[in-house]
SERO-4910 file (N, C-alpha, C, O; in steps of 0.05 Angstrom, whole numbers):
BEGIN
 pado doro    nc1    nc2    nc3   cac1   cac2   cac3    cc1    cc2    cc3    oc1    oc2    oc3
  Met    A   1419    782   -644   1443    796   -640   1439    826   -635   1416    836   -637
  Ile    A   1458    838   -631   1457    859   -620   1453    881   -646   1468    883   -666
  Gly    A   1430    895   -640   1434    920   -665   1402    912   -684   1389    927   -698
  Gln    A   1397    882   -675   1390    867   -706   1357    870   -691   1351    872   -667
  Thr    A   1341    869   -712   1318    869   -712   1299    848   -702   1285    842   -722
  Val    A   1290    833   -681   1275    816   -684   1251    815   -688   1235    828   -674
  Pro    A   1242    794   -712   1210    797   -725   1193    788   -698   1205    779   -679
  Cys    A   1160    792   -697   1145    790   -674   1125    774   -684   1113    784   -703
  His    A   1117    748   -675   1105    730   -680   1083    726   -667   1089    723   -643
  Thr    A   1058    725   -670   1043    722   -648   1042    695   -648   1052    683   -667
  Ser    A   1028    680   -625   1030    660   -613   1009    642   -622    990    656   -626
  Ala    A   1004    618   -626    990    607   -640    968    591   -615    945    583   -620
  Val    A    985    590   -584    963    579   -562    950    600   -553    926    598   -548
  Thr    A    968    632   -549    960    647   -532    938    665   -544    919    673   -531
  Gly    A    942    669   -570    931    695   -582    951    715   -586    951    727   -607
  Ser    A    974    724   -562    984    741   -558   1013    756   -572   1026    738   -583
  Ser    A   1022    778   -575   1025    779   -592   1055    805   -575   1053    819   -555
  Cys    A   1077    801   -594   1101    822   -575   1098    847   -561   1111    855   -541
  Asn    A   1073    863   -578   1074    888   -562   1040    889   -556   1022    902   -566
  His    A   1042    866   -533   1015    861   -517   1014    878   -509   1035    891   -503
  Thr    A    983    890   -503    975    914   -479    954    905   -464    933    897   -474
  Pro    A    959    907   -441    941    895   -425    915    918   -428    913    942   -432
  Lys    A    893    888   -422    873    901   -429    855    912   -398    857    897   -378
  Pro    A    844    929   -397    832    943   -367    806    916   -359    785    909   -370
  Met    A    821    910   -337    796    887   -324    768    915   -314    768    937   -304
  Pro    A    743    893   -327    730    915   -308    714    917   -290    703    897   -280
  Asp    A    712    940   -282    706    944   -251    678    934   -236    656    928   -244
  Cys    A    684    935   -224    657    922   -207    636    925   -214    620    907   -217
  Arg    A    633    952   -218    599    958   -221    583    944   -250    559    943   -253
  Ser    A    606    931   -271    596    924   -297    585    902   -281    562    900   -274
  Trp    A    604    885   -276    594    850   -263    577    861   -253    557    859   -268
  Lys    A    570    879   -226    541    879   -214    514    883   -233    492    872   -232
  Thr    A    526    908   -257    500    915   -275    497    888   -293    474    884   -299
  Leu    A    519    866   -305    510    852   -322    491    825   -296    471    812   -303
  Ala    A    502    825   -272    496    801   -255    464    810   -252    446    793   -251
  Ala    A    459    830   -252    426    847   -242    412    825   -272    398    805   -271
  Ile    A    426    845   -302    406    835   -317    405    797   -327    386    786   -339
  Phe    A    425    785   -321    414    767   -314    390    752   -296    373    737   -304
  Gln    A    394    759   -271    378    757   -256    355    767   -276    341    749   -285
  Leu    A    349    790   -284    313    797   -295    313    774   -316    297    756   -314
  Thr    A    330    777   -332    316    760   -357    311    734   -340    287    733   -335
  Ala    A    326    708   -326    313    696   -310    290    690   -301    278    669   -304
  Leu    A    279    719   -283    263    723   -272    235    714   -291    220    695   -288
  Val    A    235    747   -322    220    742   -332    213    718   -349    190    715   -355
  Leu    A    237    695   -361    229    679   -370    213    658   -356    194    647   -368
  Leu    A    221    648   -315    203    644   -298    173    646   -301    155    629   -302
  Ser    A    175    681   -300    146    682   -300    125    684   -316    102    690   -309
  Thr    A    139    676   -346    135    673   -372    113    648   -377     91    649   -387
  Leu    A    127    625   -368    134    591   -366    110    597   -344     88    602   -354
  Ser    A    111    599   -318     93    604   -301     62    601   -311     46    582   -310
  Val    A     57    635   -325     33    641   -336     24    617   -361      1    609   -364
  Ile    A     49    608   -376     31    586   -399     19    563   -382     -5    557   -381
  Ser    A     40    550   -370     35    531   -355      2    538   -328    -11    519   -318
  Gly    A     -3    562   -322    -25    560   -310    -45    558   -331    -62    540   -333
  Phe    A    -42    583   -350    -64    577   -380    -67    549   -389    -89    541   -396
  Ala    A    -49    534   -389    -59    519   -403    -71    492   -382    -86    474   -391
  Gln    A    -63    493   -357    -85    487   -340   -107    479   -335   -120    458   -333
  Ser    A   -112    520   -336   -149    524   -337   -161    520   -365   -186    521   -367
  Thr    A   -146    516   -386   -152    507   -405   -170    483   -422   -186    479   -441
  Ala    A   -153    471   -395   -145    436   -413   -158    424   -382   -144    406   -374
  Thr    A   -176    428   -368   -190    428   -347   -217    424   -345   -230    440   -359
  Gly    A   -235    403   -330   -262    418   -326   -268    412   -304   -251    401   -290
  Thr    A   -301    421   -291   -305    427   -269   -331    406   -251   -352    403   -263
  Ile    A   -329    397   -232   -352    390   -225   -369    402   -200   -363    404   -176
  Val    A   -387    406   -211   -411    421   -175   -437    412   -172   -451    406   -192
  Gly    A   -441    411   -160   -468    402   -154   -479    406   -128   -461    418   -116
  Thr    A   -501    402   -112   -518    409    -85   -528    385    -77   -540    369    -92
  Val    A   -521    381    -47   -533    349    -42   -547    356    -17   -541    371      1
  Thr    A   -573    337    -21   -599    349    -10   -602    324      4   -585    306      4
  Asp    A   -635    322     23   -639    294     36   -667    289     21   -676    299      0
  Pro    A   -681    269     41   -705    254     20   -718    278     23   -734    280      5
  Gln    A   -720    306     44   -748    325     34   -733    349     21   -743    372     19
  Ser    A   -712    344     13   -702    372    -10   -684    390      1   -671    406    -13
  Ala    A   -682    387     36   -668    401     45   -636    397     33   -628    374     30
  Val    A   -619    417     27   -591    425     32   -582    409     64   -590    409     87
  Val    A   -562    398     50   -542    377     65   -511    396     68   -494    395     50
  Pro    A   -508    411     91   -480    426     99   -465    401    104   -477    380    105
  Gly    A   -429    404    108   -413    384    117   -412    367    106   -390    357    112
  Ala    A   -424    350     85   -425    336     74   -387    323     64   -367    338     65
  Thr    A   -387    309     59   -356    302     54   -361    286     19   -370    263     16
  Val    A   -354    300      1   -349    296    -22   -324    276    -38   -305    285    -25
  Thr    A   -311    256    -57   -293    256    -57   -300    238    -76   -316    219    -77
  Ile    A   -277    253    -96   -275    241   -124   -256    227   -138   -234    236   -141
  Thr    A   -263    206   -148   -229    185   -151   -237    182   -182   -259    178   -193
  Asp    A   -211    186   -191   -206    183   -223   -209    155   -224   -198    142   -206
  Lys    A   -221    142   -243   -211    111   -248   -188     98   -262   -176     77   -257
  Ser    A   -184    122   -285   -147    103   -294   -130    114   -275   -110    116   -288
  Thr    A   -122    125   -244   -107    122   -234   -113    126   -207    -97    138   -192
  Asn    A   -142    115   -198   -146    123   -171   -134    140   -152   -125    134   -130
  Ala    A   -134    155   -159   -130    185   -147   -155    198   -146   -174    202   -161
  Thr    A   -149    205   -117   -177    220   -103   -171    247    -97   -147    253    -98
  Thr    A   -190    265    -92   -192    294    -95   -221    288    -69   -240    273    -72
  Lys    A   -213    310    -41   -244    312    -28   -240    350    -24   -222    366    -27
  Thr    A   -269    351    -16   -284    372     -7   -312    371      1   -327    352     -4
  Ser    A   -319    393     14   -341    390     29   -362    409     27   -356    433     25
  Thr    A   -396    399     27   -414    423     18   -406    441     41   -393    441     62
  Asn    A   -422    460     25   -426    492     45   -452    493     58   -468    474     58
  Ser    A   -456    517     71   -480    516     79   -507    529     71   -526    538     84
  Ala    A   -502    528     41   -526    514     17   -527    500      6   -542    499    -14
  Gly    A   -501    469     16   -501    447      4   -488    444    -23   -484    422    -34
  His    A   -484    462    -30   -456    462    -56   -431    454    -54   -420    456    -32
  Tyr    A   -421    447    -69   -397    433    -69   -388    438    -98   -406    438   -114
  Val    A   -359    442   -111   -349    446   -128   -316    446   -132   -302    462   -121
  Phe    A   -309    426   -148   -278    418   -155   -278    429   -191   -291    427   -212
  Val    A   -256    442   -179   -242    461   -205   -222    450   -218   -211    431   -206
  Asn    A   -211    456   -243   -188    441   -254   -185    417   -251   -165    408   -242
  Val    A   -203    404   -258   -213    374   -259   -195    355   -293   -197    359   -317
  Asn    A   -183    339   -282   -170    338   -310   -191    317   -320   -208    305   -306
  Pro    A   -186    314   -356   -213    303   -367   -207    274   -357   -185    267   -350
  Gly    A   -226    258   -357   -237    234   -354   -260    224   -339   -279    239   -337
  Thr    A   -261    194   -325   -281    186   -316   -270    190   -284   -247    190   -275
  Tyr    A   -293    194   -273   -290    197   -244   -317    183   -224   -339    190   -234
  Asp    A   -319    171   -206   -338    163   -183   -337    180   -163   -317    188   -150
  Ile    A   -349    183   -161   -367    208   -140   -386    194   -107   -408    186   -101
  Lys    A   -361    198    -96   -379    189    -60   -382    211    -42   -363    223    -30
  Ile    A   -412    218    -42   -415    235    -12   -423    212     21   -432    189     23
  Thr    A   -414    234     40   -416    214     64   -421    243     83   -412    266     85
  Lys    A   -444    224     99   -450    246    119   -462    229    142   -478    211    136
  Gln    A   -457    232    163   -468    222    191   -497    234    188   -506    256    185
  Gly    A   -511    199    191   -542    206    191   -549    193    168   -564    174    168
  Phe    A   -536    205    145   -541    188    120   -528    158    109   -508    149    120
  Gln    A   -540    143     89   -530    133     79   -511    146     55   -514    168     44
  Thr    A   -488    123     48   -457    133     29   -473    129      0   -486    112    -11
  Ala    A   -465    157     -5   -478    156    -35   -458    160    -57   -445    180    -61
  Ile    A   -459    131    -72   -442    131   -105   -444    133   -122   -452    113   -133
  Val    A   -439    161   -139   -446    154   -168   -420    155   -185   -399    169   -187
  Gln    A   -435    128   -198   -408    125   -218   -408    131   -242   -428    138   -255
  Gly    A   -381    129   -254   -375    132   -292   -390    154   -301   -410    151   -315
  Gln    A   -379    185   -289   -379    207   -295   -364    222   -299   -349    228   -280
  Val    A   -359    235   -328   -354    241   -342   -341    265   -353   -356    275   -370
  Val    A   -321    276   -351   -306    312   -348   -300    308   -383   -295    289   -397
  Glu    A   -305    332   -387   -290    338   -408   -281    364   -410   -289    381   -394
  Val    A   -265    370   -427   -257    389   -427   -263    419   -424   -284    425   -435
  Gly    A   -251    436   -412   -280    467   -411   -309    465   -407   -326    482   -416
  Lys    A   -314    448   -395   -345    435   -389   -345    431   -358   -329    421   -343
  Ser    A   -369    443   -352   -381    443   -332   -403    405   -319   -420    392   -331
  Leu    A   -393    400   -299   -402    368   -301   -429    380   -272   -424    389   -250
  Thr    A   -451    375   -282   -467    387   -252   -477    352   -236   -485    333   -249
  Glu    A   -474    353   -215   -483    328   -205   -495    330   -177   -485    329   -155
  Asp    A   -524    333   -185   -531    330   -151   -551    313   -134   -573    311   -145
  Val    A   -548    301   -111   -548    275   -103   -561    281    -80   -553    297    -63
  Arg    A   -581    265    -78   -605    265    -58   -595    244    -30   -595    220    -34
  Leu    A   -587    251     -8   -578    229      4   -596    216     25   -607    228     44
  Pro    A   -598    185     19   -616    170     41   -621    169     58   -597    168     64
  Val    A   -632    167     82   -630    166    108   -621    141    120   -629    120    110
  Gly    A   -607    141    141   -589    112    145   -564    117    158   -559    139    167
  Ser    A   -550    101    161   -521     82    175   -502    105    147   -513    112    126
  Val    A   -473    113    153   -460    118    138   -450     96    126   -443     99    102
  Thr    A   -447     66    141   -436     45    132   -448     36    109   -435     23     92
  Gln    A   -474     41    108   -493     28     86   -481     51     55   -485     76     54
  Glu    A   -467     32     32   -467     48     15   -493     45     -7   -506     25     -2
  Ile    A   -502     58    -28   -521     55    -35   -514     74    -72   -506     97    -76
  Thr    A   -520     57    -87   -509     68   -119   -534     95   -119   -556     95   -108
  Val    A   -521    116   -136   -553    128   -128   -546    145   -170   -525    148   -182
  Glu    A   -570    150   -177   -565    155   -211   -576    191   -208   -594    199   -194
  Thr    A   -560    208   -226   -573    225   -226   -564    243   -253   -544    239   -267
  Thr    A   -591    270   -256   -590    269   -281   -572    277   -297   -572    271   -320
  Gly    A   -547    299   -282   -525    308   -299   -534    336   -314   -521    353   -326
  Thr    A   -573    335   -306   -566    365   -318   -568    389   -297   -556    387   -275
  Glu    A   -585    416   -305   -585    434   -287   -613    442   -285   -616    466   -283
  Leu    A   -632    428   -284   -663    435   -283   -676    409   -269   -679    388   -282
  Gln    A   -682    411   -244   -686    387   -233   -713    394   -216   -715    415   -205
  Thr    A   -735    373   -214   -764    381   -211   -768    386   -174   -754    371   -160
  Leu    A   -778    398   -165   -783    403   -138   -812    410   -127   -821    428   -140
  Asn    A   -827    403   -111   -847    406    -99   -860    453   -105   -853    473    -93
  Ser    A   -873    450   -122   -887    474   -139   -904    479   -119   -926    484   -129
  Thr    A   -906    480    -92   -913    498    -71   -901    509    -52   -914    517    -33
  Val    A   -873    510    -53   -858    524    -51   -835    540    -67   -812    546    -58
  Gly    A   -843    543    -87   -836    558   -109   -811    552   -128   -806    529   -133
  Asn    A   -796    574   -138   -767    559   -151   -754    573   -135   -759    595   -127
  Thr    A   -727    553   -130   -694    563   -118   -675    561   -145   -673    544   -163
  Val    A   -664    583   -141   -644    597   -161   -624    586   -149   -624    595   -126
  Ser    A   -602    568   -153   -582    568   -134   -558    558   -154   -560    541   -172
  Gly    A   -531    576   -143   -507    577   -163   -481    587   -162   -478    595   -139
  Ile    A   -459    590   -176   -434    593   -160   -417    618   -188   -423    617   -212
  Ala    A   -402    634   -180   -391    645   -197   -377    652   -200   -369    670   -186
  Leu    A   -360    641   -224   -318    637   -218   -308    644   -246   -322    642   -267
  Ile    A   -281    654   -244   -264    651   -268   -242    643   -258   -233    645   -236
  Lys    A   -233    627   -285   -208    618   -281   -179    638   -300   -180    643   -324
  Ala    A   -161    643   -285   -145    660   -306   -115    650   -287   -108    653   -264
  Gly    A   -107    643   -301    -70    642   -307    -65    618   -276    -53    625   -256
  Gly    A    -74    599   -279    -81    577   -265    -95    580   -236    -89    564   -219
  Thr    A   -112    601   -229   -120    609   -206   -143    616   -211   -148    630   -231
  Thr    A   -166    604   -186   -200    607   -193   -204    627   -177   -195    624   -154
  His    A   -216    650   -181   -225    669   -169   -268    673   -172   -281    672   -193
  Thr    A   -276    677   -148   -294    666   -145   -314    704   -139   -306    727   -141
  Cys    A   -336    693   -131   -348    729   -123   -358    718    -90   -378    726    -78
  Ala    A   -340    700    -81   -347    700    -53   -333    732    -25   -313    744    -17
  Gly    A   -362    732    -22   -349    763     -4   -370    781    -20   -383    798     -9
  Gln    A   -374    774    -51   -398    804    -64   -414    792    -70   -412    768    -76
  Ser    A   -448    816    -70   -468    804    -75   -472    784   -102   -457    782   -121
  Ala    A   -498    769    -98   -507    761   -105   -536    773   -119   -551    772   -100
  Ile    A   -547    780   -136   -569    800   -145   -594    781   -162   -594    774   -186
  Leu    A   -608    778   -148   -635    771   -170   -659    788   -182   -677    796   -169
  Ile    A   -657    792   -210   -675    815   -216   -698    808   -230   -700    793   -249
  Pro    A   -723    826   -216   -747    810   -243   -747    825   -263   -739    848   -265
  Asp    A   -760    807   -285   -753    820   -311   -782    841   -311   -803    840   -298
  Ser    A   -771    863   -332   -781    887   -341   -772    903   -371   -756    895   -388
  Ala    A   -783    919   -371   -781    935   -400   -742    947   -385   -722    943   -397
  Tyr    A   -743    961   -356   -727    976   -358   -707    961   -350   -685    973   -353
  Ala    A   -704    924   -335   -678    920   -324   -668    898   -354   -647    886   -357
  Arg    A   -697    899   -377   -676    890   -396   -662    916   -410   -637    913   -409
  Ala    A   -666    932   -418   -653    946   -421   -617    957   -408   -594    956   -417
  Arg    A   -629    965   -382   -610    954   -361   -588    934   -372   -567    941   -383
  Met    A   -595    913   -368   -577    889   -379   -562    890   -401   -539    883   -402
  Thr    A   -582    903   -427   -570    910   -449   -541    928   -454   -518    928   -464
  Ala    A   -560    944   -439   -530    963   -429   -506    967   -420   -492    987   -422
  Ile    A   -499    938   -404   -485    937   -385   -469    906   -397   -446    899   -393
  Phe    A   -496    889   -414   -471    867   -427   -466    864   -450   -447    850   -458
  Gly    A   -483    877   -468   -489    880   -494   -517    859   -510   -528    855   -532
  Asn    A   -519    852   -484   -539    824   -496   -563    824   -465   -551    831   -445
  Ala    A   -587    819   -460   -601    816   -442   -606    782   -438   -623    774   -422
  Thr    A   -592    768   -451   -586    739   -444   -565    714   -421   -570    694   -409
  Lys    A   -539    733   -426   -515    725   -416   -493    727   -427   -485    720   -450
  Gly    A   -476    750   -391   -447    758   -415   -435    764   -378   -440    756   -355
  Met    A   -411    788   -398   -399    794   -377   -389    822   -380   -389    829   -404
  Arg    A   -382    835   -367   -378    858   -369   -342    867   -351   -336    863   -327
  Ala    A   -329    877   -367   -288    872   -351   -292    897   -344   -302    917   -355
  Ala    A   -280    889   -317   -273    907   -294   -255    930   -308   -258    954   -302
  Ser    A   -239    924   -323   -226    948   -339   -242    972   -351   -235    996   -353
  Leu    A   -269    957   -358   -289    979   -370   -292   1002   -350   -292   1025   -358
  Gly    A   -296    996   -327   -303   1004   -298   -343   1004   -308   -354    997   -329
  Ala    A   -357   1018   -276   -382   1010   -280   -408   1026   -296   -416   1049   -292
  Ala    A   -412   1017   -305   -439   1032   -332   -452   1059   -307   -449   1057   -283
  Lys    A   -466   1080   -320   -477   1090   -319   -499   1094   -315   -507   1082   -335
  Phe    A   -524   1104   -301   -541   1113   -314   -564   1134   -298   -570   1134   -274
  Glu    A   -573   1149   -315   -581   1174   -297   -601   1174   -275   -605   1195   -262
  Arg    A   -614   1152   -272   -629   1151   -253   -640   1119   -248   -648   1106   -267
  Asp    A   -641   1109   -224   -654   1070   -217   -698   1076   -224   -717   1091   -221
  Asp    A   -688   1054   -234   -722   1052   -234   -738   1044   -206   -738   1020   -199
  Pro    A   -753   1067   -189   -767   1062   -166   -773   1029   -165   -763   1014   -148
  Leu    A   -789   1020   -183   -797    987   -180   -773    971   -181   -771    958   -160
  Tyr    A   -751    967   -200   -721    964   -197   -717    964   -178   -724    942   -170
  Val    A   -706    979   -156   -699    975   -141   -714    966   -117   -699    957   -100
  Ser    A   -734    965   -112   -748    955   -102   -757    932   -100   -772    924    -82
  Thr    A   -744    915   -123   -757    879   -124   -738    873   -126   -741    848   -125
  Leu    A   -713    877   -129   -681    871   -125   -677    848   -105   -686    853    -83
  Arg    A   -664    823   -109   -664    809    -82   -636    800    -84   -624    791   -103
  Thr    A   -624    807    -52   -584    808    -56   -583    789    -37   -592    792    -14
  Val    A   -568    764    -48   -552    758    -25   -525    747    -24   -518    733    -43
  Arg    A   -503    752     -2   -474    748     -8   -456    718    -17   -454    694    -19
  Cys    A   -452    729    -18   -436    701    -36   -421    686    -19   -412    701     -2
  Asp    A   -412    654    -13   -408    647      9   -372    644      2   -362    657    -16
  Ala    A   -356    625     18   -321    631      6   -322    617     -7   -305    626    -22
  Met    A   -333    592    -21   -336    582    -48   -343    590    -78   -343    581   -101
  Gly    A   -347    611    -64   -369    632    -88   -398    625    -89   -412    642    -98
  Ser    A   -410    605    -82   -434    596    -79   -456    613    -71   -448    627    -52
  Phe    A   -495    622    -79   -503    635    -76   -531    614    -82   -533    594    -96
  Ser    A   -546    624    -70   -582    613    -69   -600    630    -64   -600    640    -41
  Phe    A   -614    637    -79   -646    643    -72   -668    625    -78   -676    614    -98
  Pro    A   -677    626    -48   -706    594    -45   -732    614    -57   -731    635    -69
  Arg    A   -748    603    -50   -787    607    -55   -775    631    -81   -765    648    -67
  Val    A   -773    638   -101   -777    650   -124   -796    653   -148   -797    637   -166
  Pro    A   -808    669   -146   -849    664   -156   -831    660   -181   -808    669   -182
  Asp    A   -848    640   -209   -852    640   -224   -848    662   -244   -863    681   -241
  Gly    A   -826    663   -266   -826    680   -286   -800    680   -296   -786    660   -292
  Val    A   -791    703   -308   -766    721   -317   -754    726   -302   -766    741   -287
  Trp    A   -722    722   -292   -709    729   -272   -683    742   -286   -680    738   -311
  Tyr    A   -661    758   -273   -640    757   -281   -618    754   -253   -622    764   -230
  Val    A   -597    740   -259   -579    724   -241   -556    748   -249   -551    753   -273
  Thr    A   -542    765   -222   -507    780   -226   -497    772   -206   -507    762   -186
  Ser    A   -472    777   -213   -456    781   -187   -431    798   -207   -434    806   -230
  Ser    A   -401    798   -187   -376    800   -190   -363    790   -185   -360    791   -160
  Val    A   -346    772   -197   -314    765   -197   -297    789   -203   -296    801   -224
  Lys    A   -283    794   -179   -261    817   -190   -235    812   -171   -241    802   -149
  Trp    A   -208    817   -175   -194    819   -170   -182    829   -183   -187    826   -207
  Gln    A   -154    848   -174   -122    867   -171    -99    855   -179    -86    841   -164
  Asp    A    -90    861   -212    -79    862   -221    -51    868   -219    -49    882   -199
  Ala    A    -30    866   -230     -7    892   -224    -18    913   -219    -19    927   -198
  Ser    A    -30    916   -247    -32    945   -262    -61    951   -260    -66    975   -258
  Gln    A    -82    934   -261   -109    943   -269   -127    920   -253   -119    898   -244
  Ala    A   -155    930   -253   -181    908   -246   -180    883   -268   -181    887   -292
  Glu    A   -179    863   -257   -189    840   -274   -215    829   -266   -230    836   -248
  Gly    A   -216    808   -284   -246    797   -278   -276    826   -292   -274    842   -310
  Gly    A   -295    821   -275   -314    839   -283   -343    827   -264   -343    815   -243
  Ser    A   -365    836   -282   -397    831   -275   -403    812   -289   -386    804   -305
  Val    A   -427    800   -285   -429    761   -295   -460    771   -291   -470    786   -275
  Met    A   -469    758   -309   -509    757   -324   -515    739   -326   -499    722   -334
  Gln    A   -545    728   -319   -552    714   -341   -569    711   -339   -574    714   -315
  Arg    A   -596    703   -357   -628    706   -352   -642    677   -344   -634    657   -354
  Val    A   -653    677   -334   -658    640   -321   -700    642   -333   -709    665   -336
  Asp    A   -708    632   -335   -743    623   -336   -753    610   -315   -738    591   -311
  Leu    A   -771    609   -299   -774    601   -270   -796    591   -279   -810    606   -293
  Arg    A   -805    560   -272   -835    556   -283   -841    528   -258   -825    512   -249
  Gly    A   -871    535   -253   -871    503   -241   -853    494   -214   -852    470   -209
  Gly    A   -842    509   -203   -824    492   -175   -792    481   -183   -780    460   -176
  Arg    A   -787    494   -194   -754    477   -200   -734    490   -182   -736    509   -167
  Leu    A   -706    468   -191   -697    474   -178   -672    486   -202   -658    469   -213
  Val    A   -667    523   -211   -643    517   -225   -617    528   -218   -612    546   -202
  Lys    A   -598    513   -236   -571    515   -225   -560    536   -235   -572    535   -256
  Val    A   -548    552   -237   -533    569   -251   -505    574   -243   -500    577   -219
  Met    A   -480    577   -267   -450    572   -266   -449    602   -281   -454    599   -305
  Leu    A   -443    627   -274   -440    648   -279   -405    649   -281   -391    643   -262
  Pro    A   -395    658   -304   -405    667   -325   -415    637   -346   -425    640   -368
***
């Protein structure tokens, strides 16, 4: 009626009232800010999941390494090495490098057959080798001369020391690699150094690595500083370059105690990662000593 006040009720459906005041719509800048926040959050989550996945992979797998030689103990480069997971029949291939070395990283734990082929040699098969989490399996294989169509099952020791002819001295052979965030970094392009034992060398290894047996110095710590280098220490160093696979070899090494060092470094977003690595080796009686740094 005219002049009568009609009570105002809120709608149970829309929630609106008679005295509805339109709310201002957010402007374009607000929507863009919200969209940017959502995108940034998604990227952070994806990065975190990627790091977790890579870490899980690198800590839940093993490594297979080895050296392929001929009957005269000369290294065989360019040999094809195939590993087969006996539970799934999945295969992975690689080739030996110029030093006869091969390496498989991030290998799932299980039992594997290893097959090595090279023209001019019989095909060698190593059966039933077990890969364990966090461990390195060393399988050195000597290829018999013959036709590649001939297959022969060979036995390997799976150890890091194998006897050679003592008249040619010792050989130190190895690889330097670090797994981080699902990526395997090696010493490729860096120097590997063989250092004879001395009081100065022991003191220097201890100052750098905290001991004179085996260790790693993080790249973030920077280089250790010394007032001077001992002239004998400098003159008796032996240096080689790590190949593309991170492998190195020192032939004809005299008996005695030696230190093997190298560097595995890479640049992260904010700082250098990895570091310098070292291992002490004791050489006696003409041996092939395999080291894996760190």
